[in-house]
NULUMBA-939553 format. One record per atom (N, C-alpha, C, O): x, y, z. Coordinates in steps of 0.02 Angstrom, whole numbers, plus 50000, padded with zeros to 5 digits. Example, Ala and Ser with C-alpha at 12.3 -4.5 7.8 and 13.67 -1.06 7.14 Angstrom:
<sites>
506604971650390
506154977550390
506604983550390
507124983450423
506424988850354
506844994750357
506455000250394
506705005750402
</sites>
This chain:
<sites>
466084594542039
465734593942102
466134598242152
465914602942186
466834595342149
467244598342204
467224606642198
467134610342247
467314608542139
467314615542120
466594618842153
466604623942187
466144616042141
465404618742159
465384618542232
465124623242262
465654613042265
465674612842339
466114618042374
465974620242430
466684620142337
467124625542364
466754631942367
466734635642417
466434633142304
466104639742289
465494640442344
465374645742371
465154634842356
464604636242402
464914636542479
464614639842522
465404633642492
465774634442558
466044641842577
466004644442633
466354644942514
466624652042516
465954656142525
465934661042562
465444654242492
464894659742504
464584659342574
464404664642601
464514653142608
464334652542676
464884655742727
464694658442778
465434655442713
465924658542755
465824666142752
465744669742801
465834668242688
465794676142672
465124678442709
465164683742739
464484674642711
463884677242736
463964676442807
463694680742842
464284671542838
464414670942910
464864677442941
464764680342995
465334678742895
465744684642912
465414691142911
465554695642952
464974691642866
464574697842867
464044698442927
463934703842955
463784693542941
463344693043007
463684693943059
463374697043102
464284692143075
464664692443129
465074699443141
465254700943198
465194702943091
465544708943086
465284715043117
465684718843144
464534716443118
464174721043155
464234719743226
464144724843260
464374714043259
464394711943326
465094713943359
465144715443418
465614713943314
466314715543340
466594721143311
467194722243318
466194725043275
466534730143235
466504737543278
466044738743316
467014741643267
467124747643302
467264752243247
467584750543196
466974759043259
467184764343202
467194771243246
467094771443306
467324776643205
467364783043235
466624784743257
466114783343225
466664787843317
466084790643356
466004797843350
465504800543328
466514800643371
466534808143383
466994810543331
467374806643303
466974817143315
467174820943260
468014821743276
468204822643334
468394821443231
469134823543231
469104831043214
468694833443176
469584834443246
469704840943226
470434842643213
470874841143253
470514845743158
471234847743137
471394853843177
471944854343203
470874859043184
470944865643214
470734864843285
470384869443307
470884859643329
470594858843395
470784863643438
470424864343487
471374868043432
471584872643481
471054878943471
471054883643510
470714878643430
470274884843411
469544883943435
469134888543440
469414877343451
468714875943482
468784870743545
468454865543547
469224872543593
469404867843643
468804867243692
468764862043724
468314872143700
467804870143738
467314864343725
466944861843768
467344862543659
466954855743636
467254849743671
466874845043683
467974849543691
468184843943716
468414844443793
468504839543829
468504851543816
468714852443875
468314856843923
468514862643918
467824856143969
467554861844002
467924865744036
467714871344049
468494863844053
469004868644096
469164874144053
469424878844083
469094875143986
469264879743950
468764885143952
468874890343920
468284884643983
467694889943981
467984896144019
468164895444077
468024901643990
468224907644026
468994908844030
469244913544061
469364904243996
470114904244003
470434909043953
470984911443967
470194910343908
470544914143851
470234921343835
470584925743810
469644922143851
469344929043847
468754930443884
468434925643907
468524937043897
467934937043934
467324934043905
466934930643938
467264935243844
466714931743808
467044929243742
467444932643709
466854923243725
467094920543658
466564916543624
466184912943656
466554917143564
466114913243520
466514909943466
466954912943435
466314903143455
466684899843403
466144895743363
465644893143388
466294895643300
465914891643256
466404886743210
466934888743186
466174881243203
466704876043169
466134872343109
465564870543121
466404871943063
466124868543003
466554863542974
467024865642940
466464856442980
466884850942954
466534846142911
466104842442934
466724846042842
466544841442796
467054835942776
467504836542734
466904830242812
467454824542800
467204821442741
466604820542733
467634819742697
467684816442632
467204819442595
466724816142577
467254825042582
466654829742551
466434827142482
465854828142462
466824824142450
466644820742388
466224814942391
465954812642341
466154812642446
465684806742454
465034808542487
465014811742539
464494806242455
463794806942466
463594804242539
463724798442555
463274808442580
463094806542655
463754805142694
463734801242741
464334808342676
464904807742716
464854811942789
464434816542792
465204810742838
465164813942893
465154822242892
465604825442864
464664824942920
464694832342920
464594834542990
464134831943023
465044839643020
464994841243084
464994848843086
465394852243053
464474851643130
464334858943142
464424859243218
464124855443255
464864864043240
465014864743313
464904872743332
465054877343294
464624873643396
464504880343412
464754879943495
464574875743536
465224885743508
465434884643581
465464893143604
465744897643573
465134893543660
465224899943696
465494899243758
465314894443791
465934903843784
466234903743851
466224911043877
466224915643836
466214912243949
466214918143968
466554918244038
466374914244082
467044922844050
467354922644117
466964927544162
466794933144143
466794924544232
466334927744272
466724929844332
467334928944339
466304932744378
466724934644445
466864928144479
466644922844459
467274928744535
467434924344587
467774918344550
467614912844571
468154918544507
468554914344476
468134909144434
468344903544421
467614911144417
467084905544381
467094907444306
467144913244287
467024902444269
466994902444195
466274898944185
466064894944227
465934900444129
465334897044108
465384896344039
465724900444008
465054891344006
465064890443939
464534884543913
464254880443948
464484885243847
464004881343808
464224878243749
464454881843705
464194872243742
464404869643670
463864864043642
463604859643675
463764865343580
463324860643538
463694858843476
463984862743437
463644852343474
464014849143414
463424844743375
463104840143403
463344846543314
462914842843272
463234838143229
463624840643188
463164830943228
463514826443187
463014823043141
462484820743164
463194822643068
462684818743033
463104814642983
463544817242949
462964808742980
463334804342930
462794798742910
462514795342954
462684798042854
462224793742812
461444794042839
461074798742824
461264789142875
460564788942907
460584791642987
460054792243019
461154793043012
461264794543090
461314802043097
461654805543059
460984804043144
461094811043166
461214811743242
460844808243276
461594815143269
461684815943335
461844822743351
462124826443311
461684824543407
461774832443434
462054831443504
461754827743543
462584834343520
462894834643588
462664841543610
462704846443572
462414841743675
462244848243692
462524848643769
462324844043804
462874852743796
463244853143851
463344860043882
463554864643846
463194861143950
463294867043984
464084865244019
464224859744043
464474870444015
465094870344046
465274874844102
465104880744102
465614871944151
465794875844218
466444875444230
466714869844223
466814880744248
467534880244261
467794884144320
467474889244335
468284882644354
468544887044417
469234887744411
469614883044399
469424893544419
470264895444412
470494895544475
470204898244522
471094892144477
471654891944532
472254895744517
472644893444475
472384901344547
473054903644540
473554899744561
473544897544619
474044898344519
474654894744548
475234899544555
475154905644555
475864896544561
476444901144570
476634904444513
476634901744457
476804910244523
476934915144468
476434916744417
475964920044439
476414915444356
475884917844314
475524911244285
475124911544238
475694905644314
475324899244308
474614898844336
474524900744394
474104896544298
473364895444315
473224888944293
473414886844238
472814885244342
472444879544324
471704880644330
471444882844381
471414879144279
470694878544276
470424870844284
470714865844263
469904870944315
469634863244329
468834864644306
468474869244327
468674859844262
467924860744228
467494854744237
467734849344254
466864855544226
466304851144221
465864852844167
465724858644150
465594846744135
465214847144087
464484842644106
464504837144134
463914845644088
463304841944099
462894843644043
462844849244020
462584838344021
462124837543964
461994831143937
461904826343975
461964830543869
461834823843839
461834824143761
461924829343728
461734818343738
461684816943656
460964815743638
460634811343666
460744819443593
460174817643559
460314813843492
460554816343441
460124807443503
460284802243434
459684800343407
459184799243440
459734799743336
459174798043299
459484794443237
460014796443211
459114788643213
459224785443155
458684783143120
458224780043147
458704784743055
458084782543011
458274778042952
458344780642896
458344771642960
458484766842901
457954765442862
458064761642815
457284767942871
456674766442839
456764768542763
456414765542722
457184772942742
457184775142676
457734772242643
457884774542588
458044767742666
458624763942629
458354759342576
457824756442588
458664758542520
458514755342465
458574747542479
459104745442504
458054743042465
458324736442470
458034732942409
457644735742370
458254726542403
458104722542341
457744715842356
457804710642324
457314717142415
456924711642436
456114713742437
455944719342456
455684709142419
455044710942418
454784711442490
454314715042506
455104707942529
454904706842603
455204712042642
455804713142631
454904715242683
455004720942720
455544718142771
455524712342792
456114723242793
456624721142834
456434722842904
456394728842915
456314719042952
456114719743027
456644725043065
456454728943109
457244724443045
457764728743075
457724735943052
458074740043083
457384737743006
457344744942982
456884748643026
456364750743002
457014749543088
456614753343134
456914759743154
457474759743177
456554765743145
456774772243167
456914771943238
456654767943276
457354776443256
457624777043332
457714783643339
457964787043295
457494786443405
457684792143429
457714791943506
457244790043541
458284794143531
458424793843608
458884798643630
459354800543596
458734800943697
459134805943727
459554802543781
459234799843826
460234802343784
460634800043829
460974805043874
461454808143850
460784806343937
461144810843973
461894809343992
462084803543985
462294813644012
462994813044027
463304818244060
463054823744063
463864816744087
464334822644111
465014821544097
465224815844086
465404827144097
466104825744080
466514830444130
466214834144170
467274830044126
467624833444173
468274835444130
468384832644076
468654839744154
469334841944124
469754846244164
469484849444210
470284846744155
470804851444176
471324854444122
471544851344073
471454860544138
471874864144089
472344868744124
472104873244159
472954868144117
473464871444148
473834876644097
474084874444045
473844883244111
474194887544063
474674891744104
474554894244159
475214892044071
475824895444093
476024901444049
475604903744011
476634904144053
476754909344008
476824907943935
476634911943892
477124901943923
477284900643851
477124892743842
477444889543800
476654889843879
476474882343865
475784881643898
475514885843933
475534875543880
474844873343902
474834865843912
475244862343883
474464863843947
474314856543953
473514855343967
473234858444013
473194851243932
472454850143933
472304842543947
472604838443912
471924840543989
471614833744002
470854833644007
470574837744043
470564829743976
469794829443973
469494823543960
469764819543922
468944822343987
468484815843970
467754819743958
467324820144002
467704822343900
466994825243885
466304821743911
465834824943934
466324814743903
465814810543922
466104803743970
466434798943950
465874805144036
466164800244077
465874793244080
466204788844108
465284791744056
464964785944045
464764783943980
464534787643937
464884777143973
464664772943916
463804772843916
463494771843968
463524773843861
462834773643861
462594769643792
462934769943740
462084766543795
461824762743747
461414767543695
460994771443718
461544767443630
461164771043583
460494768743564
460014772443553
460494761843561
459804758943539
459454756543600
459694756743656
458894754343584
458374751543638
458604744343656
458854740543614
458484742743726
458704737243751
458474731043715
458754725643724
457914731943672
457684725343637
457894724143573
457624719943536
458424728043555
458714725643487
459374721343508
459664721243562
459504717743447
459984712343470
460664715243466
461104713343505
460794719843418
461424723343414
461414729943452
460924733543445
461844731543488
461754738243522
462514741843505
463044738943496
462404748743504
463024752243495
463074757543552
462564760143574
463594759043573
463674763243629
464084770043608
464474770343560
463914775643656
464354780543648
464894778943707
464754778443766
465464778443682
465984776543722
466364781943749
466354787543722
466704780643801
467184786443845
467684787743804
468014782943782
467844794443786
468404796343749
468774800943794
468504805543823
469574799143802
469914803443832
470414807843795
470694805543745
470544813443812
470984818043775
471594820943825
471524823443881
472134819943792
472744823743830
473124827343781
473324824343731
473244833443791
473524837843746
474024842143781
473964843443841
474604844743739
474994849843773
475234853843710
475144851643653
475564860343721
475814863943674
476304869743698
476244871343757
476704872643665
477174878243681
477274882343627
477274880443568
477384888843651
477494894343606
478114896843608
478264901043650
478604894343558
479274897043567
479434903143529
479294902943469
479724908943555
479894914243506
480594913143479
481114911843511
480494914143405
481104912743363
481454918743353
482064918743354
481114924043342
481424930643326
480914935243342
480374933543366
481094941943327
480574947643344
479954946143305
479964946143243
479404944943339
478664943443303
478524937243283
477954935643266
479104932243281
478984925543251
479034920343305
479534919643341
478444916243309
478414911143355
478264904543313
477954904143260
478614898843353
478494891943324
478044888543382
478254888643440
477434885543364
476974882943405
476884876143392
476394874043359
477334872343416
477174864443412
476654862143458
476664864843513
476214857743447
475804854943502
475594847643484
475664845643426
475344843643535
475114836643522
474514834943561
474454836143621
474084832143525
473394829943559
473304822743552
473254820543495
473274818543602
473154812043602
472414810643620
472114813743664
472164806043586
471484803843593
471414796243601
471734792543563
471004793543651
470994786743674
470284785143675
469884788943701
470124779643649
469364777243657
469414769643653
469834767243615
468994765443690
469054758643695
468894755543621
468414757343586
469344751143605
469184747043543
469554749543483
469574746343430
469874756143493
470264758443436
470954760643455
470974762943512
471444760543427
472164762443445
472174770743456
471834774743424
472604772243505
472714778343525
472904783243461
473344781443422
472564788943454
472664792843398
473104799243419
472974802243471
473614801143380
473984807043399
473964812043342
474094810243284
473814818143358
473844823143314
474514827043330
474604829643385
474994827343276
475514830543292
475584837643250
475614837343188
475604843543282
475524848943242
476074854543253
476344855343308
476184857943206
476734862843202
476434868543168
476224868043110
476404874443203
476224880843171
476704886643177
476984887843231
476814890343120
477264896243135
476884902243133
476524903143084
476904906643181
476524913043190
476934918443182
477504918543207
476674923443145
476914929843137
476534935843181
475994938143163
476804937643232
476504942343279
475854940643302
475474945243319
475674934243304
475114930343333
474534932843295
473984932343322
474584935743229
474074937243183
473984932443128
473414930843112
474514929743098
474524925243040
474854918543059
475464917843066
474434914043064
474774906343079
474714902943021
474214903942987
475164898643003
475214893442955
475484886942981
475834887243032
475374881442956
475664875242985
475444868542955
475074868142907
475704863242988
475594856842961
475324851943021
475604852243076
474844848043011
474654842743063
474614835843035
474344834542982
474914831443078
474894824443049
474474820343099
474624820843159
474004816643083
473684812143122
473914805043109
473964802943051
474044801443158
474504794643151
474094789543121
473524788443141
474374786343070
473904781343034
473294783542998
472874779442981
473214790642986
472574792642961
472584797942906
472324796942851
472924803842926
472864809542886
473324814742895
473624815042948
473444819042848
473884825842864
473414831642836
472964830942795
473604837742868
473174843742856
473634849042849
474124849542887
473534853142804
473734860742788
473264864242823
472664863442816
473634869642879
473094874042913
473364881642906
473954882942896
472914885842914
473104892542916
472594896542967
472024894442972
472784901342998
472304905043047
472504912243039
473084914343046
471994915843024
472124924843031
471764927843080
471174926643091
472124932243114
471814935843164
471674943443138
472144947143126
471084945443131
470804951543117
470484955443173
469874955643177
470844958143212
470534961643270
470304956443320
470684952243344
469634956943333
469354953043386
469174946443344
468974941643378
469214945943291
468964939843245
469684935243225
470234937543209
469484928443233
469954923743207
469584919243157
469034916843169
469944918343096
469674914343043
470194909043028
470764911043015
470054902443028
470464896743024
470184892442961
469584891942949
470634889742928
470494884342876
471034877942883
471644878642891
470714872442877
471124866642871
470974862542809
470374861542797
471434859942768
471264855342711
471634848942728
472254849142731
471284843342739
471484837042756
471414831242706
470904829942674
471944828242702
471934822142654
472174815742685
472604816142729
471964810042667
472264803542701
473024802242680
473244803742625
473344799542727
474004797242713
474034790842689
474554789442660
473564786142696
473524779542675
473604779342594
473204782442559
474074775942568
473984775442496
473424773542461
473244776642411
473144769042481
472444765742462
471974770742464
471634771442413
471854774842516
471294779642518
471454785942489
471004790042479
472154787642471
472254794242434
472034794042363
471894799142331
471984787842338
471704787642266
470994788642265
470744789742210
470594788542317
469844789942315
469634796642325
469044797642336
470034801242322
469964808042326
469464810642390
469024814842386
469654806842449
469374808842503
469664815042543
470064814542589
469444820242521
469644827342547
469284829942603
468674829542596
469464832442655
469064835442709
469254843342714
469814845342701
468744847342732
468794854342734
468554856142803
468034853642823
468904860242841
468734862142903
468794869542911
469344872142902
468284872942927
468244881142938
468104882443012
467704878843042
468444887643043
468294890243109
468264897943104
468654901743075
467704899243138
467624906643144
467564908543218
467144905643253
467964913343244
467954915043317
467934921443335
468294925543306
467544923443384
467494930943401
467644931143475
467374927743519
468144935643482
468354937343561
468114944243572
468234949043535
467714944443634
467474950243656
467754951843730
467474949643780
468284955743731
468654956543797
469154952343801
469194947343765
469614954043848
470324950043859
470244944443897
470584939343891
469764945343942
469724939543996
470364939644042
470654944844059
470544933044060
471094932144113
471764932144059
471834928144013
472174937244076
472814938344031
473354937044075
473884939644058
473374933344132
473884932544176
474494928744143
475074929144163
474274924944091
474804922244048
474734924643980
474174925043954
475334926543947
475244929043883
475054924443824
474744926443774
475264918143835
475154913743777
474784906843806
474774905543866
474534903543765
474044898043784
473954894243722
474304895243672
473454889843724
473214885243663
473054889243608
473194887443551
472724895543620
472524899843567
473034904643550
473554905743581
472814907843488
473384913343468
473114919843496
472614922343469
473394922643545
473114929143576
473254934143538
473764934243504
472794939643540
472914945743498
473514950543531
473674955843503
</sites>
């Protein structure tokens, strides 16, 4: 009798925990990028027009590629340097994981301020929103009774963002908040709500000449969102004549990545192979592949020779 009572109590506590968990749970909302230096428009509007007269970038990221319905991200960004110190851009990011699909679409605007010497400060604004949809109706259940919580959802959440980007001869600093406001994803009549939370990014990097044609490019990107610990991407790249880069990136308490970028004229091609650093997860074959393809048309503002990108 005592044993049966303990089993019943354990089951009740477990059920209670499962019911409460969605109310207090937090998880990754926006994609991480190993090669963030090559698609900065996605997170910082101030980067529009800062690196080339016209630039197109495409990013494909398959997170945990061996897992069915794992996160998959496709990102497209375009930026252009215009007259009167103005830069314009467009960024579209499509995120799909399990039954959720969201697409961030934003227009970017930047303004260039010439500082002392060859230093330049870019200030930027984003305007757009997130097209969010979720379809749990096709999920398999083991109950003959329909689940009233399985309701399809489609919603558009407008938002704005801001950023600043400082570029000098051999170093750069970036600060941005791509979305300034928290917005609910679900309808107000649902008992449990999820929010698109504010994400803050702070990054910096330096290009150090080691010898003729050889550069060392360390960089750091901090990311903060409410409910999760601050994440730091620590990256070290070695570059040969700014045409062939190879390096290593470590994301605190998460993963590490091997990366390489090749510059072929006006084209840049980058690849990152990422694997978890946690011993428990490393046994699950959770590998992530990230591919970046970038096209530069024109040199844009070349007041400083180095920046967050690998110039030609």
